[in-house]
C-alpha positions in Angstrom: 0.0 0.0 0.0 1.1 3.7 -0.7 1.1 4.4 3.0 4.0 2.1 3.8 6.8 4.4 2.6 5.4 7.6 4.2 6.6 9.2 7.4 4.7 8.0 10.6 2.7 11.2 10.9 1.6 11.1 7.3 0.9 7.6 7.4 -1.4 7.9 10.4 -3.2 10.8 8.6 -3.4 9.0 5.4 -4.8 5.7 6.9 -7.5 7.9 9.0 -8.5 9.9 5.9 -8.7 6.7 3.8 -11.0 5.1 6.4 -13.2 8.2 6.4 -13.2 8.2 2.6 -14.4 4.6 2.5 -17.0 5.3 5.0 -18.2 8.2 3.1 -18.4 6.0 -0.2 -20.1 3.1 1.5 -23.0 5.4 2.9 -23.3 7.0 -0.7 -23.7 3.5 -1.9 -26.3 2.6 0.5 -28.3 5.7 0.1 -28.2 5.3 -3.5 -29.4 1.7 -3.3 -32.2 2.8 -1.0 -33.3 5.6 -3.6 -32.1 8.6 -1.4 -29.7 11.3 -2.2 -30.4 12.7 -5.7 -33.2 14.7 -6.3 -33.1 13.9 -10.1 -34.3 10.3 -10.3 -34.5 10.5 -14.1 -30.9 10.7 -14.6 -30.8 7.2 -16.2 -34.1 7.6 -18.4 -33.7 8.4 -21.9 -36.3 10.7 -23.6 -36.4 12.5 -26.8 -35.0 15.6 -25.3 -31.7 13.8 -23.9 -31.3 10.8 -26.1 -27.9 10.8 -28.3 -28.6 11.2 -32.0 -28.2 8.4 -34.5 -24.8 8.4 -36.3 -24.9 9.2 -39.9 -23.7 5.7 -41.0 -26.8 4.4 -39.3 -29.4 6.7 -40.4 -32.2 5.6 -42.8 -31.4 6.2 -46.6 -32.5 9.6 -47.6 -32.4 11.2 -44.2 -28.6 12.3 -44.4 -28.1 16.1 -44.7 
């Protein structure tokens, strides 16, 4: 692990900060799986307003500009 080569003071800070980060990530994953957190629940739904356009090579004949 990267903390092995750090001085003792930085090693201690690094490991504590890593623990804090992992706990925050775990909480975020749990909240996301419960449906909490983001107020925009349509982030993964494609609509005509947010769908990507069809690449020209796959467009039907006669519709290319």
